[in-house]
N, C-alpha and C positions, 0 to 999 in steps of 0.2 A: 561571555553570555550573548553578546551581539551576534557572534558567529552562529550559535545554535538557533537563535531567533531568525536570522537570515536564511538558514537552511530549512527551517520549518515553513518558510514562505514559498519554497520551491515545490512544484508538483512532483518532481522526481523523488523527493524525499518522502512524500506521502505515499506514493506508489511503492517505494521500497519498504516502508514500514508495514504497509498492508501485506505485501508479499512475504516479509519476514514473519509477521504474526501468523500468516497462513501456514508457513512451513512449521512453526511451533505447534500449531493446531493439529497437524498431521501426526506428530509424535505423541500428542496427548490422547487423541481419539481416533485410532486407525479405522474403526468401524464406520465413522462418519466422514472418512477421507473425501469421498466424492462431493459431499455437501460443502465441506470446508474449502476445497479447491474452487468450487463454483462460486461461492460467496466471495472469496479472496480475489479471484480474477475479475469478477464483476465489479467489486469495489475499486480495484485498480483501474479498470476501464472507465468507471464513473469519474474518478479523479482526473483522468486524462481529458474527459469531455468537458467538465465544468470549470477547469482551471485554464488559464491562458499561458502560453509560452512567451516569456519575456525575451526580447532581443536586446542585448547589451552592447 
């Protein structure tokens, strides 16, 4: 359980989850593909901006 909690603290995990959900959205609603991609990429970029990269 600690492994999962530690992974959820990492920005790369959040970006990956957003991009994965974006990919699922493409198969659910092809007619809204452009909007889904725009929102997914935007959220991924936002995660990169508001989270810090930790140096270990």
